[in-house]
Backbone bond lengths (Angstrom), bond angles and torsions (degrees), N, CA, C in turn:
res aa  C-N    CA-C-N  psi(-1)  N-CA   C-N-CA  omega(-1)  CA-C   N-CA-C  phi
1 M - - - 1.466 - - 1.526 109.48 -
2 R 1.308 117.32 123.46 1.463 121.45 -178.78 1.520 109.85 -103.32
3 R 1.332 116.70 127.17 1.458 120.59 -178.96 1.527 110.32 -78.07
4 L 1.325 114.87 136.63 1.456 121.87 -178.68 1.521 109.25 -134.18
5 F 1.329 116.18 125.43 1.458 121.65 -177.00 1.530 110.04 -118.40
6 F 1.324 116.02 125.19 1.454 120.97 169.62 1.526 107.47 -92.48
7 L 1.334 116.21 122.22 1.464 120.90 175.69 1.522 107.80 -88.16
8 I 1.321 116.53 115.30 1.461 121.47 -177.30 1.527 109.19 -97.94
9 V 1.314 115.78 118.82 1.469 120.71 177.81 1.521 108.63 -110.53
10 P 1.335 118.58 160.09 1.466 120.81 179.12 1.529 111.81 -55.08
11 Q 1.332 115.19 140.88 1.466 123.41 179.04 1.530 112.91 68.66
12 T 1.335 115.54 28.71 1.465 120.31 173.99 1.527 110.34 -62.22
13 H 1.336 116.39 138.43 1.460 120.83 174.70 1.529 109.33 -78.41
14 L 1.323 116.54 129.66 1.462 120.70 -174.99 1.525 112.92 -61.90
15 L 1.337 118.26 -42.93 1.458 119.52 -177.43 1.521 111.46 -67.93
16 D 1.332 117.32 -34.20 1.467 120.29 177.01 1.521 111.11 -62.25
17 L 1.315 116.41 -29.62 1.464 121.69 176.93 1.517 111.26 -85.85
18 A 1.332 116.53 -50.90 1.462 121.02 -171.15 1.525 113.01 -68.50
19 G 1.345 117.90 -37.88 1.463 120.21 -177.85 1.521 111.98 -59.98
20 P 1.340 118.72 -59.59 1.462 119.56 178.19 1.530 113.04 -61.49
21 A 1.349 117.29 -38.63 1.463 120.03 179.70 1.524 110.94 -59.47
22 Q 1.339 116.95 -39.88 1.461 120.81 178.53 1.530 110.69 -63.54
23 V 1.325 116.67 -40.21 1.461 120.45 179.66 1.532 110.31 -59.84
24 F 1.326 116.99 -49.90 1.466 119.91 -177.31 1.529 111.35 -68.26
25 W 1.324 116.35 -35.89 1.467 120.22 178.72 1.527 110.43 -65.53
26 E 1.324 116.65 -44.54 1.462 120.01 177.91 1.520 110.78 -63.68
27 A 1.329 116.85 -36.77 1.462 120.38 -178.87 1.522 111.67 -59.43
28 N 1.332 116.67 -31.28 1.467 120.07 -178.48 1.518 113.00 -62.41
29 G 1.311 117.50 -24.16 1.459 120.02 178.66 1.511 113.62 -100.53
30 L 1.346 116.36 2.56 1.460 119.31 -173.07 1.529 112.93 -130.18
31 G 1.325 115.86 25.15 1.454 119.43 176.68 1.509 115.05 116.26
32 G 1.331 117.78 -7.16 1.455 121.69 178.04 1.521 111.40 -99.14
33 A 1.324 115.56 176.77 1.468 119.76 179.91 1.526 108.91 -154.10
34 Y 1.340 115.92 92.38 1.458 121.88 178.96 1.530 109.90 -119.19
35 D 1.308 115.14 135.23 1.466 122.49 174.04 1.525 106.11 -99.79
36 I 1.333 116.91 98.74 1.467 122.43 -167.96 1.531 111.18 -92.58
37 H 1.337 115.19 132.10 1.460 122.13 178.88 1.526 110.21 -132.76
38 Y 1.331 115.23 153.00 1.465 121.88 176.97 1.524 107.10 -123.28
39 C 1.315 116.60 116.16 1.460 119.96 -173.31 1.523 111.08 -127.38
40 A 1.319 115.38 161.42 1.466 121.31 -178.91 1.523 109.07 -162.96
41 G 1.320 115.03 170.42 1.453 120.00 177.41 1.506 113.19 -78.65
42 R 1.337 116.41 -2.91 1.463 121.47 177.96 1.523 108.73 -145.02
43 D 1.320 116.89 168.75 1.469 121.17 -174.93 1.516 113.25 -70.10
44 S 1.333 117.56 -31.70 1.462 120.94 -178.46 1.524 109.94 -139.75
45 V 1.329 115.05 150.02 1.462 121.40 -177.88 1.519 108.10 -139.45
46 R 1.336 116.77 136.15 1.462 120.66 176.77 1.526 109.08 -86.49
47 S 1.318 116.32 129.23 1.455 121.07 179.32 1.524 110.35 -78.27
48 A 1.323 115.99 168.34 1.465 120.83 178.51 1.519 111.10 -63.65
49 Q 1.322 116.96 -27.54 1.467 120.95 -178.99 1.530 112.46 -89.53
50 G 1.326 117.81 3.38 1.459 121.59 174.43 1.508 115.24 97.74
51 L 1.316 118.33 -14.99 1.457 120.91 178.97 1.525 109.28 -74.63
52 V 1.339 116.83 130.84 1.455 120.97 179.26 1.520 109.34 -87.80
53 L 1.322 116.04 124.93 1.454 121.89 176.87 1.521 107.78 -94.78
54 A 1.322 116.82 113.39 1.464 121.87 -172.90 1.525 111.03 -116.58
55 G 1.338 115.13 169.68 1.455 120.49 179.49 1.518 112.99 68.61
56 L 1.324 116.75 26.90 1.461 120.54 -179.22 1.523 110.56 -73.62
57 E 1.301 116.73 146.58 1.456 121.95 -179.16 1.534 110.52 -78.21
58 P 1.309 117.68 151.05 1.478 120.11 173.90 1.521 110.24 -67.54
59 L 1.317 116.42 161.12 1.462 120.87 -179.57 1.522 109.66 -61.35
60 P 1.330 117.99 123.26 1.477 121.09 -174.11 1.524 111.94 -91.99
61 D 1.309 115.30 172.58 1.454 120.91 167.84 1.527 107.30 -77.49
62 V 1.313 115.95 127.34 1.460 121.26 -176.33 1.520 109.29 -113.74
63 G 1.326 116.08 138.17 1.454 119.98 -177.57 1.513 113.29 -124.71
64 S 1.301 115.56 -175.60 1.453 122.00 179.39 1.527 110.56 -61.26
65 G 1.305 116.03 135.80 1.460 120.84 -179.79 1.508 114.28 91.37
66 D 1.343 117.59 -15.37 1.461 120.10 176.21 1.532 109.77 -75.74
67 I 1.322 115.89 162.46 1.466 122.34 178.59 1.517 108.75 -121.47
68 V 1.329 116.97 134.69 1.462 122.66 173.92 1.521 107.94 -123.45
69 L 1.322 117.04 121.32 1.460 121.83 179.71 1.523 110.25 -118.70
70 V 1.333 115.90 137.39 1.460 122.10 179.73 1.522 108.79 -113.80
71 P 1.337 118.84 108.41 1.468 120.60 176.17 1.525 110.55 -66.43
72 G 1.325 115.91 160.88 1.455 120.78 179.35 1.516 112.06 -69.28
73 L 1.321 114.87 163.14 1.457 121.11 179.69 1.517 109.36 -134.31
74 D 1.314 115.61 164.44 1.462 121.87 -179.85 1.529 109.35 -54.09
75 S 1.328 116.48 123.53 1.464 119.86 -175.30 1.520 112.85 -63.94
76 S 1.339 117.44 -19.49 1.468 119.49 178.69 1.525 111.90 -71.35
77 T 1.348 116.77 -11.38 1.474 120.54 -179.65 1.526 112.38 -100.04
78 L 1.327 117.29 3.34 1.457 119.98 -175.29 1.522 113.20 -70.32
79 D 1.321 117.06 -16.09 1.468 119.49 178.42 1.521 112.25 -70.90
80 D 1.321 116.64 -20.74 1.460 119.88 -176.73 1.522 110.11 -130.47
81 L 1.330 116.02 92.50 1.461 121.47 178.30 1.525 111.16 -111.46
82 G 1.324 115.02 28.13 1.459 119.43 -179.47 1.511 113.70 -64.61
83 H 1.329 116.64 -19.74 1.460 120.71 -178.69 1.530 112.41 -84.82
84 V 1.318 117.64 -6.16 1.466 120.82 -176.51 1.528 110.10 -68.37
85 P 1.330 118.32 131.16 1.485 120.80 -179.94 1.522 111.32 -77.20
86 V 1.337 116.42 72.17 1.457 120.82 -173.74 1.530 112.06 -63.33
87 D 1.336 117.37 -37.77 1.463 119.57 -179.81 1.527 111.15 -63.42
88 W 1.317 115.64 -39.54 1.469 120.02 179.00 1.525 110.33 -64.85
89 L 1.340 117.11 -43.09 1.460 120.79 179.06 1.528 110.87 -64.45
90 R 1.322 116.34 -41.74 1.466 118.99 178.00 1.525 111.09 -63.41
91 G 1.318 115.54 -38.63 1.462 119.21 177.77 1.515 111.84 -65.38
92 A 1.333 116.25 -38.31 1.461 120.30 178.41 1.522 110.46 -64.41
93 A 1.325 115.88 -42.21 1.464 119.97 178.56 1.530 110.51 -64.28
94 A 1.311 116.43 -43.83 1.460 120.74 -179.67 1.525 111.81 -64.39
95 A 1.344 116.38 -30.29 1.464 120.97 -179.05 1.523 112.61 -78.09
96 G 1.332 117.15 -8.66 1.453 120.63 177.74 1.509 115.03 97.81
97 A 1.343 117.49 16.11 1.462 120.39 178.12 1.526 110.24 -75.69
98 V 1.313 115.85 156.02 1.456 121.86 170.55 1.521 107.53 -84.05
99 L 1.320 117.51 128.38 1.458 121.53 179.33 1.522 109.78 -114.77
100 G 1.320 116.20 137.10 1.460 120.03 -178.97 1.505 112.06 -144.31
101 S 1.321 115.35 166.11 1.464 120.25 179.53 1.512 109.92 -144.30
102 I 1.310 114.77 155.08 1.451 122.60 173.28 1.513 107.11 -116.32
103 C 1.328 116.85 130.18 1.465 122.47 174.81 1.534 110.68 55.84
104 S 1.337 117.09 -128.44 1.468 121.38 -176.04 1.523 113.13 -73.30
105 G 1.331 118.12 -0.79 1.453 120.11 172.91 1.520 111.78 -60.30
106 A 1.342 116.17 -17.01 1.466 120.09 176.95 1.522 111.35 -61.30
107 F 1.334 117.67 -29.34 1.455 120.04 179.00 1.533 110.82 -66.49
108 V 1.319 116.39 -32.71 1.467 120.15 177.09 1.520 109.88 -66.16
109 L 1.331 116.72 -45.43 1.460 119.81 176.83 1.524 110.63 -63.78
110 G 1.326 115.88 -38.33 1.457 119.51 178.48 1.513 112.24 -63.79
111 Q 1.337 116.61 -38.48 1.457 121.62 178.33 1.524 111.06 -60.42
112 A 1.334 115.92 -32.55 1.463 121.01 -178.81 1.525 112.64 -87.89
113 G 1.324 117.26 -1.01 1.448 120.48 179.81 1.514 114.39 80.17
114 V 1.321 116.70 8.58 1.462 120.85 -176.39 1.532 112.01 -69.18
115 L 1.330 116.94 -27.41 1.456 120.94 -176.26 1.523 113.48 -88.43
116 D 1.296 117.65 -6.19 1.470 120.79 -176.94 1.528 110.56 -58.56
117 G 1.315 115.66 126.01 1.456 120.94 177.96 1.511 114.39 77.32
118 R 1.324 117.74 8.57 1.465 120.40 -176.50 1.531 111.68 -121.01
119 R 1.322 114.81 155.49 1.459 121.32 172.03 1.518 107.83 -78.86
120 C 1.312 116.95 141.60 1.467 120.79 -178.31 1.521 108.63 -157.32
121 T 1.332 115.49 171.32 1.456 120.11 176.42 1.524 109.08 -145.94
122 T 1.317 115.34 172.12 1.461 122.20 177.51 1.523 107.41 -161.03
123 H 1.307 117.71 -175.31 1.463 121.02 178.86 1.526 109.61 -58.97
124 W 1.322 115.35 140.57 1.469 119.28 -174.64 1.523 113.28 -59.83
125 K 1.336 117.49 -27.45 1.460 119.79 -178.29 1.525 112.64 -69.21
126 V 1.334 117.39 -26.26 1.468 120.04 -176.43 1.532 112.23 -117.67
127 A 1.334 116.85 13.01 1.465 119.93 -178.47 1.528 111.44 -63.66
128 D 1.329 116.94 -43.02 1.465 119.44 179.54 1.525 110.85 -63.77
129 R 1.332 115.88 -38.58 1.463 119.05 179.18 1.523 110.72 -64.89
130 L 1.325 117.71 -41.17 1.463 119.99 179.00 1.526 110.18 -61.96
131 A 1.340 116.43 -40.74 1.462 119.61 179.34 1.522 111.37 -62.96
132 R 1.341 116.85 -36.01 1.471 119.98 179.19 1.522 111.12 -72.34
133 E 1.336 116.50 -43.79 1.454 120.07 -172.89 1.531 113.44 -81.71
134 V 1.321 116.50 -21.57 1.466 120.20 177.29 1.531 107.22 -125.99
135 P 1.317 117.46 70.39 1.477 120.62 -173.29 1.527 113.67 -63.88
136 A 1.331 117.83 -19.67 1.466 120.18 179.56 1.520 112.47 -78.26
137 A 1.339 116.40 -10.71 1.461 121.11 178.25 1.527 110.02 -92.10
138 H 1.319 115.92 153.55 1.468 121.10 175.14 1.529 107.23 -105.10
139 V 1.318 116.41 99.50 1.464 121.45 -176.39 1.519 109.92 -80.60
140 V 1.325 115.78 120.68 1.458 122.67 179.20 1.522 108.07 -98.09
141 R 1.301 117.03 120.81 1.465 120.95 -177.45 1.530 110.92 -91.98
142 N 1.301 114.32 157.76 1.460 122.56 174.82 1.521 113.03 58.71
143 R 1.323 115.37 41.70 1.458 121.68 172.95 1.513 108.95 -128.67
144 L 1.331 116.09 146.48 1.463 120.47 -178.98 1.520 111.10 -74.81
145 Y 1.305 116.31 -41.63 1.460 119.73 174.02 1.524 108.70 -156.41
146 V 1.312 115.02 154.54 1.462 121.28 -178.01 1.519 108.12 -133.91
147 K 1.327 116.56 127.92 1.463 121.39 177.35 1.521 108.76 -110.36
148 D 1.308 116.25 126.14 1.460 121.87 177.04 1.525 107.68 -133.00
149 G 1.331 116.34 98.75 1.454 120.22 -176.21 1.518 110.98 63.03
150 P 1.330 117.79 -130.09 1.463 120.65 -178.37 1.526 113.36 -86.89
151 V 1.323 117.94 13.29 1.469 121.62 -179.15 1.520 108.97 -118.87
152 I 1.336 116.35 129.04 1.455 121.43 178.84 1.523 108.91 -131.94
153 T 1.309 116.59 130.54 1.465 121.85 -178.04 1.516 109.39 -128.58
154 S 1.323 116.29 148.39 1.460 119.74 -179.22 1.522 110.49 -126.82
155 A 1.306 114.73 165.37 1.458 121.24 -178.33 1.527 110.34 -83.65
156 G 1.309 117.23 -145.99 1.456 119.68 -170.62 1.517 115.64 -79.73
157 V 1.307 115.21 140.22 1.456 126.53 164.81 1.527 113.12 49.20
158 A 1.353 117.83 -102.74 1.463 121.21 -171.13 1.518 113.12 -65.05
159 S 1.333 118.37 -20.15 1.461 119.44 179.06 1.525 111.77 -65.23
160 G 1.348 117.54 -18.69 1.456 120.26 174.08 1.517 111.47 -62.76
161 I 1.326 116.82 -30.98 1.461 121.29 176.30 1.519 109.80 -68.71
162 D 1.330 116.72 -43.50 1.465 120.49 177.31 1.522 110.65 -59.86
163 M 1.326 116.02 -43.48 1.459 120.25 179.48 1.526 110.76 -63.12
164 A 1.329 116.90 -43.81 1.463 120.55 -179.59 1.521 110.88 -63.30
165 L 1.326 117.65 -40.78 1.460 120.56 177.37 1.529 111.01 -62.90
166 A 1.326 116.43 -38.71 1.464 119.51 177.35 1.522 111.03 -64.10
167 M 1.330 116.44 -36.91 1.462 119.88 178.60 1.522 111.07 -68.59
168 V 1.327 116.72 -39.78 1.464 120.22 176.28 1.525 110.20 -61.86
169 E 1.324 116.03 -41.50 1.464 119.51 179.30 1.518 111.03 -62.90
170 E 1.309 117.18 -41.67 1.461 120.38 -179.89 1.528 111.38 -66.89
171 D 1.341 116.37 -37.36 1.462 120.35 -177.74 1.524 113.17 -78.57
172 F 1.345 116.63 -41.35 1.465 120.00 -170.11 1.519 114.43 -129.58
173 G 1.318 117.27 8.21 1.455 120.62 172.68 1.514 114.79 95.84
174 P 1.341 116.72 162.72 1.463 121.64 -175.70 1.525 114.46 -67.67
175 I 1.327 117.31 -27.40 1.461 118.57 -179.72 1.522 110.12 -66.51
176 T 1.323 117.10 -46.31 1.468 119.89 178.09 1.517 110.63 -61.76
177 A 1.333 117.43 -43.38 1.464 120.71 179.54 1.522 110.98 -61.80
178 A 1.336 116.63 -41.88 1.461 120.22 179.15 1.528 110.99 -65.03
179 R 1.332 116.63 -38.46 1.466 120.17 178.41 1.524 110.98 -64.25
180 V 1.331 116.26 -41.77 1.466 119.87 178.83 1.521 110.10 -64.72
181 A 1.331 116.54 -43.80 1.464 120.17 -179.80 1.522 110.88 -59.25
182 R 1.313 116.25 -41.27 1.462 118.96 178.20 1.528 111.00 -66.99
183 E 1.323 116.79 -41.41 1.464 120.97 -177.00 1.520 111.42 -61.44
184 I 1.337 117.02 -41.18 1.470 119.91 -178.26 1.517 111.06 -93.97
185 V 1.346 115.60 8.94 1.455 123.04 176.16 1.531 111.39 56.58
186 V 1.321 114.92 47.31 1.460 121.45 168.15 1.515 104.86 -100.08
187 Y 1.303 116.71 109.52 1.459 120.61 -163.10 1.519 113.65 -78.49
188 L 1.316 116.65 -41.90 1.449 119.69 -175.71 1.508 108.52 -132.70
189 R 1.315 116.06 94.83 1.464 119.74 -178.84 1.513 109.41 -65.75
190 R 1.330 115.78 128.36 1.452 121.49 -176.20 1.522 110.46 -95.77
191 S 1.314 116.17 146.97 1.457 119.58 -179.59 1.513 110.97 -86.11
192 G 1.316 115.90 167.72 1.452 120.45 178.63 1.503 112.95 -65.32
193 E 1.327 117.09 -19.27 1.453 120.07 178.78 1.527 111.21 -85.40
194 S 1.332 117.78 -6.62 1.448 120.27 178.14 1.522 110.12 -74.40
195 E 1.318 115.25 155.15 1.447 118.95 177.69 1.524 109.99 -75.77
196 Q 1.344 116.10 161.45 1.456 120.22 -176.00 1.519 112.41 -70.81
197 T 1.314 117.68 -19.07 1.451 120.98 171.36 1.512 107.29 -102.13
198 S 1.321 118.15 134.04 1.460 121.39 -173.79 1.517 109.89 -129.58
199 V 1.331 115.90 127.83 1.456 120.52 178.87 1.518 110.36 -64.61
200 F 1.340 116.89 -27.84 1.457 119.50 -178.82 1.527 112.09 -63.37
201 L 1.300 117.01 -32.95 1.457 119.66 -179.80 1.520 111.99 -67.56
202 D 1.317 116.61 -24.94 1.463 119.93 -179.38 1.530 111.90 -63.48
203 F 1.317 116.98 -22.41 1.454 120.27 -178.57 1.523 112.28 -70.19
204 R 1.342 117.94 -11.21 1.458 120.45 179.03 1.521 112.38 -117.06
205 T 1.322 118.11 16.81 1.463 119.40 -178.58 1.529 112.75 -86.18
206 H 1.329 117.33 -5.55 1.467 119.93 179.93 1.529 110.37 -78.18
207 L 1.319 115.82 172.57 1.467 121.02 -176.03 1.528 112.89 -117.53
208 H 1.314 118.36 17.26 1.463 120.55 -176.53 1.525 109.65 -86.30
209 P 1.332 118.51 112.94 1.475 120.75 -175.67 1.519 113.44 -63.77
210 G 1.333 117.71 -35.28 1.451 120.17 -179.82 1.520 111.84 -65.86
211 I 1.323 116.88 -41.27 1.463 120.58 178.48 1.526 109.92 -67.67
212 H 1.323 117.34 -39.02 1.461 120.04 175.70 1.526 110.87 -59.57
213 R 1.331 117.23 -41.32 1.466 119.66 179.63 1.526 110.69 -63.85
214 A 1.326 116.53 -40.50 1.463 119.90 178.05 1.527 110.37 -64.30
215 Q 1.325 116.99 -41.72 1.462 120.60 178.58 1.531 111.48 -65.48
216 D 1.318 116.48 -38.51 1.462 120.18 176.85 1.528 110.29 -60.48
217 W 1.323 115.81 -44.83 1.463 119.83 -178.37 1.526 110.20 -63.13
218 L 1.312 116.43 -44.11 1.459 120.72 -179.81 1.525 111.44 -61.35
219 A 1.326 116.49 -40.08 1.466 120.36 -179.90 1.526 111.65 -65.65
220 R 1.337 116.55 -32.34 1.468 120.17 -179.33 1.524 112.86 -83.59
221 H 1.333 116.92 -12.74 1.466 120.32 -174.64 1.527 110.82 -132.41
222 V 1.313 115.76 48.07 1.466 119.94 -177.43 1.528 111.24 -60.40
223 E 1.334 116.97 -31.56 1.457 120.30 -175.45 1.528 112.70 -77.74
224 E 1.323 117.79 -9.41 1.462 121.13 -177.70 1.524 111.36 -94.37
225 S 1.332 114.76 164.47 1.466 121.30 174.89 1.521 107.90 -108.79
226 P 1.320 117.19 94.37 1.463 120.06 -172.45 1.533 112.53 -73.06
227 T 1.295 115.17 143.83 1.466 119.77 171.37 1.514 108.50 -91.33
228 I 1.313 115.61 155.30 1.462 119.13 179.84 1.525 110.20 -64.85
229 E 1.330 116.33 -29.31 1.459 120.24 178.27 1.532 111.22 -67.46
230 R 1.348 116.52 -40.08 1.474 119.75 179.06 1.518 110.48 -65.07
231 L 1.323 117.15 -43.56 1.460 120.29 178.99 1.520 111.69 -66.66
232 A 1.322 116.13 -38.61 1.456 120.05 179.70 1.521 110.85 -62.95
233 A 1.346 116.15 -38.47 1.462 119.64 177.60 1.524 110.32 -64.71
234 E 1.330 116.88 -38.90 1.461 121.05 178.43 1.520 110.63 -64.66
235 A 1.324 116.19 -38.07 1.467 121.18 -178.10 1.517 112.42 -84.83
236 A 1.336 116.93 -7.22 1.474 122.43 -179.31 1.524 111.25 59.46
237 M 1.347 116.00 50.35 1.466 121.09 176.56 1.515 108.27 -154.13
238 S 1.296 117.44 172.14 1.454 121.10 179.50 1.522 110.34 -74.40
239 P 1.334 117.69 153.53 1.465 119.97 177.78 1.525 113.11 -54.23
240 R 1.303 116.51 -41.63 1.475 119.94 -179.09 1.521 110.93 -64.42
241 N 1.330 115.06 -42.61 1.464 119.03 -179.94 1.530 110.91 -66.85
242 L 1.340 116.50 -39.13 1.462 120.02 178.98 1.525 110.62 -61.50
243 T 1.317 116.53 -45.97 1.463 120.28 -179.74 1.522 111.10 -58.16
244 R 1.305 116.23 -43.17 1.463 120.71 -178.19 1.524 111.26 -70.20
245 L 1.341 116.45 -48.05 1.462 120.05 -175.53 1.526 112.55 -71.99
246 F 1.343 117.28 -30.83 1.466 119.35 179.10 1.527 110.06 -62.24
247 R 1.314 116.06 -46.59 1.471 119.02 179.90 1.520 110.83 -67.80
248 Q 1.315 116.04 -37.72 1.463 119.66 179.49 1.531 110.90 -64.13
249 A 1.340 117.26 -39.35 1.467 121.61 -176.23 1.521 112.64 -78.88
250 T 1.335 117.54 -37.59 1.463 120.56 -172.68 1.523 114.22 -104.10
251 G 1.319 116.15 -24.43 1.460 119.42 -177.25 1.517 113.70 90.47
252 I 1.344 117.90 -3.02 1.461 121.63 177.86 1.526 108.56 -135.14
253 T 1.324 115.77 166.65 1.460 120.11 179.18 1.521 110.77 -80.63
254 I 1.313 115.28 164.30 1.469 120.34 176.36 1.522 109.91 -60.42
255 K 1.322 117.41 -42.28 1.464 121.15 -179.20 1.526 111.09 -60.53
256 D 1.323 116.85 -44.36 1.461 119.88 -179.91 1.525 110.65 -66.61
257 Y 1.332 117.26 -37.59 1.459 121.04 179.32 1.533 110.45 -63.80
258 V 1.334 116.40 -44.38 1.459 120.80 178.65 1.528 110.19 -61.98
259 T 1.324 116.77 -41.83 1.464 120.31 179.69 1.519 111.46 -62.28
260 R 1.320 117.10 -42.52 1.465 120.79 179.42 1.532 111.25 -63.70
261 L 1.325 116.20 -40.80 1.458 119.50 177.35 1.528 110.61 -61.81
262 R 1.315 116.64 -46.40 1.462 120.74 -177.97 1.526 111.48 -63.82
263 L 1.313 116.71 -40.26 1.459 119.66 -179.83 1.521 111.49 -66.63
264 E 1.327 116.84 -35.41 1.464 119.45 179.29 1.528 111.18 -66.83
265 V 1.330 116.53 -44.26 1.465 119.56 177.28 1.529 110.18 -65.34
266 A 1.327 116.21 -38.58 1.462 120.12 178.31 1.526 110.55 -60.90
267 A 1.333 117.42 -41.33 1.460 120.85 179.08 1.520 110.82 -60.83
268 S 1.338 116.27 -38.74 1.456 120.12 178.59 1.526 111.07 -66.75
269 L 1.329 116.65 -44.42 1.458 120.29 -177.47 1.530 112.19 -70.29
270 L 1.320 116.81 -31.31 1.459 119.86 -179.74 1.518 111.96 -65.13
271 R 1.322 117.13 -19.00 1.461 119.98 178.53 1.528 112.08 -74.91
272 S 1.318 116.60 -10.89 1.462 120.03 177.77 1.527 108.84 -93.57
273 P 1.324 118.10 121.37 1.466 119.83 -179.80 1.519 113.45 -66.96
274 D 1.327 116.94 -14.76 1.465 120.46 -178.81 1.526 112.63 -79.79
275 Y 1.322 117.06 -10.87 1.459 121.04 -175.74 1.523 111.08 -97.54
276 T 1.322 116.33 119.68 1.457 120.24 172.18 1.525 108.67 -75.69
277 L 1.314 116.25 163.69 1.459 119.97 178.70 1.524 110.69 -63.25
278 E 1.324 116.46 -34.89 1.474 120.18 178.92 1.529 110.60 -64.53
279 R 1.336 116.65 -40.62 1.461 119.75 -179.75 1.531 110.94 -69.48
280 V 1.324 115.84 -39.62 1.462 119.44 177.41 1.522 110.08 -59.94
281 A 1.323 115.90 -45.05 1.469 120.01 -179.75 1.527 110.95 -59.51
282 A 1.328 116.51 -43.79 1.466 120.64 -178.92 1.523 111.27 -65.73
283 E 1.343 117.39 -41.08 1.468 121.51 -178.44 1.524 111.52 -66.59
284 C 1.340 116.94 -25.36 1.461 120.41 -173.29 1.525 113.63 -103.80
285 G 1.318 117.27 3.06 1.454 119.54 175.01 1.520 115.51 89.97
286 F 1.336 117.68 7.04 1.459 119.17 175.88 1.532 109.32 -78.52
287 K 1.331 116.85 152.64 1.457 120.72 -178.57 1.523 111.38 -62.03
288 D 1.317 115.66 -42.50 1.457 121.28 178.87 1.517 108.78 -163.64
289 S 1.328 116.61 179.91 1.461 120.21 -177.52 1.524 111.67 -66.88
290 R 1.331 117.54 -27.56 1.467 119.98 178.57 1.525 110.37 -64.82
291 Q 1.327 116.58 -42.13 1.465 119.24 178.39 1.527 110.49 -65.76
292 L 1.337 117.41 -40.91 1.459 120.66 177.57 1.526 110.45 -60.18
293 R 1.329 117.59 -46.02 1.463 120.72 179.62 1.527 111.11 -59.30
294 R 1.322 115.76 -45.18 1.467 120.43 -176.79 1.529 111.34 -63.77
295 I 1.329 116.40 -47.75 1.464 119.86 -177.62 1.525 110.77 -70.40
296 W 1.326 116.06 -40.26 1.475 120.25 179.42 1.530 110.83 -61.60
297 S 1.327 116.13 -47.57 1.469 121.10 -178.15 1.517 111.09 -63.82
298 R 1.328 116.46 -37.89 1.461 119.71 178.92 1.525 111.32 -66.93
299 R 1.339 116.42 -36.44 1.467 120.63 -177.58 1.525 112.17 -78.99
300 F 1.351 116.92 -40.51 1.468 120.14 -171.02 1.520 114.46 -111.95
301 G 1.324 118.05 -7.95 1.455 120.03 177.16 1.511 114.55 77.19
302 V 1.320 117.53 11.60 1.464 122.66 178.93 1.519 107.38 -151.99
303 N 1.340 117.67 149.54 1.460 118.92 -178.84 1.529 111.00 -76.69
304 P 1.332 118.38 159.69 1.476 121.26 -175.99 1.519 113.86 -57.96
305 S 1.326 117.96 -37.81 1.465 120.25 -178.30 1.526 110.85 -65.61
306 S 1.327 117.06 -41.49 1.465 120.53 178.36 1.521 110.49 -66.70
307 W 1.326 116.29 -39.42 1.467 120.13 178.14 1.517 110.53 -63.00
308 R 1.342 116.06 -42.35 1.471 120.45 -179.61 1.528 110.19 -62.27
309 A 1.322 117.36 -44.06 1.461 120.62 -179.90 1.520 111.03 -64.22
310 R 1.328 117.00 -40.61 1.464 121.01 179.02 1.517 111.09 -66.68
311 D 1.341 116.72 -39.26 1.459 120.62 179.85 1.519 110.50 -66.35
312 E 1.330 117.10 -39.56 1.465 120.44 178.79 1.515 110.97 -63.29
313 R 1.321 117.01 -38.54 1.468 120.04 178.01 1.521 110.95 -66.79
314 R 1.343 115.58 -36.96 1.469 119.83 -176.86 1.511 111.92 -67.78
315 I 1.362 117.99 -38.15 1.458 120.44 -173.86 1.523 112.65 -94.30
316 S 1.337 117.09 -8.30 1.470 118.41 -179.01 1.521 109.71 -71.00
317 P 1.367 118.08 146.60 1.455 121.05 -178.30 1.524 111.02 -69.17
């Protein structure tokens, strides 16, 4: 069981807190094991959206292997961070805890000196300000999240979910992370090297409930080979109408959407050395490893084995 503490500061953004918290909570039922706590320097804190978060735990003793995450806060309050428990954060870092932030929570870590000498990121609107106010940090722009040793920082809002999924994958493996992503219907988990704007998200910007239902089903059954009739039943429309409306709503065909989903899950599974290419293909709904190689190479310009070797070199210390 790994202890995880959310540090709640005044004017915390609810989604910056709730998104990652949901990821870790879901992980507990799908192969992970997190002991989740919400702590602050006071018993209750008003969020940026006006909801009062009460019954918060006092700042605990934090040790090696623990995680401390700081959700973002209203940027209009960044001029006054005198209330930030910098000594506690420094002590947590010194004790060997993993420290992370979502969005403007990076300013809290910066106030404590945690970002000094490290690569980090934050919301694109305040990235220049972070670079000015924490000159010892190397602010990386246009990244969803950046991990530098025991410090991990993410960009705006929803990227906190991507960061949390990456942490689950590191702690408990890609299968657990993939299960969590499916459970919370995050279709294509983006890596920290991805840009903060993602074309994949555009596939869910439409408002058609039937197409959303079909997409939900596909995300939960990546390993299956769906028939157009099965999807049409899920969407409550005729197969012909589904084919037409799916492309109209998303801009791509159902076949291309399924392929993109499978490739994303395959990329996650390929990061596990225990998975052979044949097993990855089976888990992702490909007919066999030959089909996976062919489609992967056509999409990325390199075969899966070469990509896996390159990825291992990139993430190795």
